[in-house]
N, C-alpha and C positions, 0 to 999 in steps of 0.2 A: 473462305474469307471474303471472296468477291461475290457480292450478290446484287442483282439489279434487274432491269428489263432489257429486252433485245433492242439494240440501237443506241443504248446509252454508253457513252465513252467515259470510262473511269480511269483516273490515274491515281495511284496510291503508293506511298512509300511503305515498304515492309521492313520491320525490324528483324534482326536475327531471332529474337524471342518469338515473334509470331510465326516465323518459318519453322521453328522447332515444334510448335504446337500443331501446325497444319501442313505437313510436308507435301501433301498430294494436291494442293489447290493453288498452284502458282501459274500465272499466265505469262507467256513470253512472246506473244504474237507480234509485238512491235517494240521498238526501243524508245525510251523517253528519258526523263531527267531523274527519276527515282533510282538511287544507286546504293542499296544496302550491301555491306560486306558480310558474306556468309561464312559460318563456321566450317572448318574443314570436314567435319563429319557428315555434312549434307552433300554427298557426292552425286546424288541422282534425285531429281525431282520430276514427278509426273505433272503434266500440264493439261488442264481441262478448260477449254475455251469454246468459242463458237466461230464458225466460218461465216462467210458473207451470206450464205443461204440460211443461216440460223441453226445449222446442225452442229452437234458437238464435235470437237476436234481433240484427239489425244496425241500428244507429242511428248518428247522427253528432252530435258535440259541437263546437260552435263555441267556440273559445277566443280571447280577445283578450289583448293584452299586459297582464301583471300581474294577471289575474283569478284568483280562487280557486274551486276546485271541490272537491267532496267525492266520495270514491270508496268505494263499498261495494256489495257485490252478492251475490246468491245464485248460487253457481257451478254449472257443469256441466262435467264432464270432456269435452273436445272432441276427444279422440284417436280417430281412425277406424281401422278395421282396415286393415292395409297389405298390399298384394299382395307375393308373393314377389319379391325383387329381390336383385341382387348387392350386395356391400358397397360398391362404388364408386358406386352410383347415388345420386341426390340425397337427402340427409337433410332433416330439417326439422320432424319432429314432427307431420305432418299425414297420414301414410299416403298412400294413393292419392287422397285427396280433401281439397281445401283448405277451411278454414272460410270462410264468405262474407266475413268482415272482411278476410282476406288476399286472397281472390280479387278483391275490388273495390278494394283499396288500390293506391296508386301503387307500381309495382315498383321495386326496386333494380336498375338496369340497368348491367351491367359488360361492357365490350367489350375484346377483343384487337384488334391491327391486323387488317385483312383482308390476309392474306399473299399476296405476289406469286407467281403461279402459273407462273413461268418455270422453276422447278426443284423438286425434292423438298424436303420440310421438313428443317430442320436444328436444331441445339440453340438457335440464336438465335430460332427460331420457337417451339420448345417451352417455353423459359424463361418468357416473359410469359404463355403459356397456362396453365402450371402455377400461376403466381401468381394469375391471374384465377380459376382454378378454386378455389384455396384461399380466396380472398376470397368467392366465391359460396357455397361450402359454409359458411363462417362466418356470412354474412348469413342463410342459410337456418336455421342453428341459432338465430339471433337472432329468428326468427319472421317474417323478411321474405319477401315474395314476390320472387323473383329472376328476372331475364331475363338470361342469360349468352349473349352473342353472339360468335361467331367466324366465320371464313369465308375466302374467297379473292378476291383482286383479279385479274381475268382479262382485262383489256383493255390495249392499248398496244403500242408498237413492240417492246419487249423480249420480250413474249409471242410475237408473230409471228415474231421471229427465232429464239427457242428452239424453237418448233414446227417451223419450216422446217429447222433444224439436225438435228432428230430425224425428219425425213421425215413430219411429221404436219400436218394442218390445225389451226389455232389452237383450235377448240372441242374437237376430239378430244384435243389435248394438255392442255387445261385439265381435261377430264373425268378424265384419268389422274392429274394432279397433285392435284386436289381429293379424289379417293378416297384418295390416299396420306396426305393430311392427316387425313381421317376415321379411317383405320386407326391412325395414330400416336396420335391423341387417345384412341382406344379403349384402346390399349396403355398409355397414361399415366394412365388412369382419369379422363379429362376429361369432366365431366358438363355439357356445354353444352346450352342450350335451343334456340338457333337457329344454323344454319350457312348463312350467306348467300353466294351466288356472284353476282358482278356480271354474269354472263351470264344470270341468271334473268330471265324475262320481266317479272315484277312490279317488279324493281329497275330495269330500263330504263324502265318507265313512270314510276316515281317520279323518276328523274333528269331525264327530259324535262319533267315538270311543274315540278320545282324550278328548272330552267333558265329556264323561261318566267316564273316568279315574279320571279327576279332580273332578267331582261330587262325586265319590266314596271316594275320599280322604277328603271329607268334606269341599271343598274350593269353593263351589258355593251355593249361597242362593238367595232368592227372596225378593225384597223390592221395595218401591216406590222411585223414584228419580226425583228431580227437579233441573234444572241447565241451564246454558247458553251453547248452543250447536252450534258448527261450522260444517256446512254441508260439507265444503271442506275438513276439517281435519278428519271428522267422529269422533269427540271427544267432550265431555263435557269439558268446560274450567273453571278454577278458575277466578273469577272476577279480581283478582290482576294481572293476566298475560295478561289481555286485554288492548288495547290502547284506545284512545278517542272514545267516542260513543259506547263503549263495542264491539269494532271491534277486530277480530282475528289479532294478530301481523304479521302473515305470509300471510294471504290472504286478509287482509284489508277490510273484509266484516263484517257487524254487526252479532253478535251471537244472536240466538233467544232463548227465554226462553221456555224450554220444561219440561213437567212433564210426567213421564212414570212409569208403573209397569214393572220392568226389573229383570233379573237375574244378580247377581254380583259375581265377583271373589274376593276372600279375599287377595288382594295384601298386606294389612297391616300385615298379618301373616308372610310375608317374608321380613319384614323391616330389621331385624338383619342379615338374610342370605345374603341379597343384600349388606348391609354395609360390611360384611366380604368378600364377593366376590370381591368388588371393592378395598378393602385394600390388599387382599392376591394375587390377580391375576392382576398384572400391565398391562398385555397384553389384558385383556378382552375388554376394550374400548380404541380405538386409534383414532386420536393422543392423546397425553397426556392431552392437554387442553380440549378435549372432555370428558375424564374420570373425570376431575375435575368438569366439568359441571354436569355430571350425579351424582357424589357424592353430589353435592349441592342439587340436586333434592331429592335424597334419604334422606338426612339429614333433609330436611323440613318436612318429614313424609309421609309415603305411605298411600294413601287412596284407598279403594276398588273401583274397576271400573266396569261399566256396560258391560256385555258381550252379551246382547241381545237387540232387539228392538221390541216393540209391533206394532209400526205404519209403519214398513217397511216390505213389503211383498217380495221384491226381495232379497232373501238370502237363506241360508241353514236353514231349520227348526230346532229349538231346539229339540233334541231327546226326551225330556220328556214333551214337551209342543209345539204342532204344531201351536199354535196361535202366537208364537214369532219366530223370525229369529235370527241367531247368529250374534253378532256384528262383523263388518267387520274385525277388527284387530285379534279377536280370531279365525277368519276364515283364513285370508290371511297369517298370520305368519306360519300356518301349511303347506303352500305350499312348504316351504323349505324341509319338511320331505316327503310329498306326492310325490314330484318330484323324489325322489330316488327309488320309487317303480317300479320294472321291470314289463314288460307286463305279464310275466308268473307267477308272485308271487301272492299268496293269498292277498286280500286287507285288510291287518292289519297294525296297527302302528308298531308292532314289526318287521314285514318283511321290512317295509320301513326304519326303523332305522338301521337294520342290513346291509342295502345296502350302508352305508357310513356315517351315522350320528355319531358324531356331525360334523357340518360344520366347516371348517377350518377358513373361514372368510366370514362375511356378509359385503358387500360394500353398504352403504346406504347414503342418504342425511341427513344433520344435522337436517332437519325439522322432520324427523321420528326417531330420535335417542332415544327418550323416550320410544317409543314402542318396540324397539329392545334391548335396554340396561337395561330396567326396567321391563316392562310388560312381555316380552318374556322369560327371564331367570326365572322369578317367575312362569310362566306357566309351563315351563319345569321341574322345581323343584317339582311342585305339581304332575305332571304326572309321575315323576320318571325317566326322561331322562337326559342324560348329556348335558351340555351347549356348545354352539359354542365356538371355541377357541378365536375368535376376532370379535368384531363389530367395523368396521371402518367408521366413519362419515366424509364424505367430505363436502366441502363448497358449497356456491351458486355461480352461474355465473351471471355476469353483462355484459352489453354491453355499450361500450364507457363511462364507469364509472357510468351508471345508472342501477337500478334494472329493469329487463326485465318484460314486461307486454303487453298484447294485446291492452290495452287502450292507451299505449304510442306508439304502432306501432314499437317496437324495439325488438321483439322476434327474436331468431336465429332459422331458420328452417334447421335442419340437412340435409334433402333431397336436399335442394337448395345448401348447402355448398358442398356436395359430388358431385352433378351434375356439379358444376362450377369448383371445384378444385381437386376432386378425394378424395378417402377415406384415402390415405396415408397422405395427407396434413392435413386433419381434425384430424385424430388420433394423428399425431405428434404434432400439435400445442397445443392441449388441454392437452396432457400429458407432453410435454416439457415446456410449458410456464406457467403452473399453478402448483404450489407446491401442490401435492395431499393432501387434508385435509383442505386447506385454501380456502377462497373465491378467485375467479379469474375473470378477465375481458377479454372481446373479443372486439377487434378493427380490422376491416377488413384491414386497412392499416398495422397495426402491424403484422397481420396474414400473409399477402402477403410478407412482408419484411422478416419475420422469415423463412418461408418455402422456399423462393427463396434463401436466404443466406445459410441455412443449407442443404437442400435437393438437390437443383439444383447446387449451386456453390461449397460448401465444399465437399459434397459426390459425387454427380453426375459428376461434372467436373473432379474430381480426377480420377475416374474410366475411364471416356471417354478419357481424354488426355493420360493417361498411356497406355491404350489399343491401342491408335493411335500410340504411340511410339513403342510399341511391334510389331504391324503389320508392321510398316515401316522398323524396324531394325532386327526383329527376326521372321518374317513370322507368327506372332500371336501365337507363341509357347513359353511356359515358358522355358527359357534356362538353369536354374539351380534349384536345390531343394531349397525351401525357408529356409530349415534348414542350408543352407550354410552361412546364416548370423549368425555371432557369438552370443553366448548366452548373452554376455555382451554388445552387441551393444545398444546404448541408445534408438533407436526406439523400438527394441524388448523388452527391459526392461520396457519402458514406457507402451507399449501395454499390456504386461502381468499384470502389476499392475492395469491398467485401467479396464481390463476385470474382475479381481477379485473384484475390488471396485464396478463395475457395477452389478456384480452378487449379492453382498450384498445389493445394493440399490434396485434392483428388489425384493429381498426377503422381504425387509422392506417396500414395497409399495411406494418407493421413485422414482417414474417414471421420474420426472424432472432431478434428480441427475443422474440416469442411462443414460438418453439420453445425458446429458452433457458430461459424461465420454466417451461414445462411439463416440460422435461427436468429442471429443478431439483426438481420434485416427485418424480420417479422417483429422483433422487439422494438426496433426503431420505428416501425410503422404504427405500433400501438402508442408509443410515446408521442409521435407526431399527431396522431388523431386526438389524443387526450389534451395535448397542449393547444392545438388549433381549434378544438371544439366546434366543428362546422355546424353542428345541430343548433347552436345558439345563434349563428348568423342567419340560418334559415328561418328561425322563429321571429327575428326582429322585423317589425313592419317597415316597409320602404327601404330596406337595407340592400346594398349591392351584394348579391349572392355569388358573384364570380369567384371570389376568394374561396368560399365554401365549396363550390363545385370543383375548383382546382385541388383542394385538399382531398376530396373523395377520389378524384382521378389519380392523384399521386399515391395515395395509400393502396389503391387497387393495382396500380402499376407495380408497386413494391411486392404485393402478393403474387402477381403474375411472375415476377422474376424469381421469387421463392419457389414457385411451382416448377419452374424450369431447373433451377440450380439444385434443388433437393430431389429431383426425379431419379437420379441413380440410386438413391437410398430407399425412398418410399414411393415407387412409381404409381401404385394404385391411388393413394391419397392425392398425389400431385395431379393425376389425371382428373380426379373428381373436382379439384380446385380449378383446373383449366376449363372444364366443361361449364362450371358456374360463371366463369368469366366470359362466356359467350362463344367459346371455341368448340370445335368438334373433336372427336377421337382422332380423326385423320390429321387434324392440326397438331394434336399432341404427339402423334407418332412421327410427324415430320419435323419436330423441333431439332435445332442444333444449339450448340453452346452460344452461338452468336445471338440467340434469342434472349440471352440474359442481359443484353444491352438495353439501356433505358430508351423507351419510345415505342413500345409495342402496342399499347392501347390507343385507339383513335376515336375521335369524336363521332358519335352516332352508333357506336357498338352497343348492341343490346345484351344485357347480362341475364343470366337465368335467375330463377327464384332462389333465395338463400335457403340452403339446407345444411345441416351439420355435416362437415366432411369427415369428422372424426368424433364420435361420441365418447364422452368421458367414461372411463371404466369404473364399474361399481364392484365393490367387494363386500360380501356378507350383507348385501342389501343396502349399503351406504355408499355414497359418493366419496371417493378418496380425495381429500383436500390437500393442497400444498401451500404452506404459508408464504413461500417465496414468490408465488404468482402475483404479478403486478395487477392491482385492482384500483389504482388511484382514479379519482374523479368518476367512478362508475355511476354514482348517483346522478350525475349530470346527463347521462344518456340512457340509463337502464329502461326508462319508459319509452324511449324512442325506438329501440331495437331489442330483439330477443337474441341472446347469444347462444352458443352451442350447448352450454350447460343447462 
């Protein structure tokens, strides 16, 4: 929040709202008149300042409910030099070195599911991972230390069957599938921090210790169990939740009757605790309608569930009974904790949890909501660990209005989409066009129309034609400071409001809303350019061109802000935009959300030559047109500049 140069004395009043956004950047090195009242939940704030010698100082400020503190400090610019990196790597304003305040702060931990390694990744795997990556990038822009966890769940009957069907040993099969996930994440620009595999040795150690803790708490017992079992879900099903012919409602395959001597977890013991959790913590399960769904499950009564299998050899052995292996969910869920363990740390659950637990958000599909919102919190309660802050259940994807399936031949292959259209188009479409949390549909025609209209026409063409005008009339140099545009100018006011609303939308995992708000800035830039028509002023003999120069500066400043605010969603495209605005990759990597404030472009800044940042997608040899794209007054400037199309 505080940025400046060494020796500059800054006094600033901080609202509780700003403290909520940036809890680790508050300075208390001296008392002054700024006196905000802080919410009770902010009990500890790290302080990053500078001492008289200019070096960083890390302190801590204890805050109690309703207290008043004054904030004033001598600032030091804390931006470190950044190593050369691709545009898709992690942003965050710290270069290759984190300030101590961030390094020691509680991280924002975001997780995807640990994907089942029975087959290659598909769009259903890519979708939540893109969302988690966008959220992670946004939190880094906010100044947060982020730990983004993804990985693969590699034990269980289904894995063994898939491996055998492909003539492989289970571990060999998992090695191949895990690598396919890593390669796809690279293609999609996924900047994860930890990739956990449940076959990793340290994970198996954590699972064994966690099991013993739950056992010592009296929550594991042995019993015979007979029921209808879905191999795909790795779960025993109640007959009332099955559809015709005793089929699983998710996988549409018949469940088979199985009887086993297993170990069970006493989920019923935590019935009341789960009810109270869902009533008292409204953020624990999101969206709201998912929380109501979980509440209905709990209200029906919690039944103890099996946590081991006698007949499945491919798994982690039960620590107290080597004849049985640990049930896949009692194994896989622990990956969120084992992933936090550093290479140098002793392999204990305590060391893992100290490294960042509890998770800030689990992003998961609605089909595994029960495991994450019912089983998982009860397991953590039993072992004595805090619960994740939020479990967010997203919806299913369909294609052309139909449920996807290999038998229908209508699956979406993310590798093919990225190869044909690029990662930016894929990331943008699924986050912009599907309200995160709801089910969503994919249509290739709609996909092409949306990305052409939004990325090529609205954003790309705005940058391209404005840079063209700047090159022709100002030698590609920013003629005026962007701050020359008055504070109350409608464009500047609209952008400031849109940026704040987009920030709130990102924080609430409302990616579609955030994209719409930022796209609105580009749309406003197009309207501004059309209405002000600076090219006409440049053409008039003996006219004062200052107004036209300010118009170009204002529009390019709007584009710059779009490049920052949309970077969590389409980092590669935004990096290309930033480079054309005269910045470097290091500048892009060092961005923070503060850079969405008006005033970044300065007089004398040299722009790069205009190049299309996103080429329109062609299908069947023709450009796909969208009649909703604004083309008003194009004839007035089409001879002046060449657009992306």
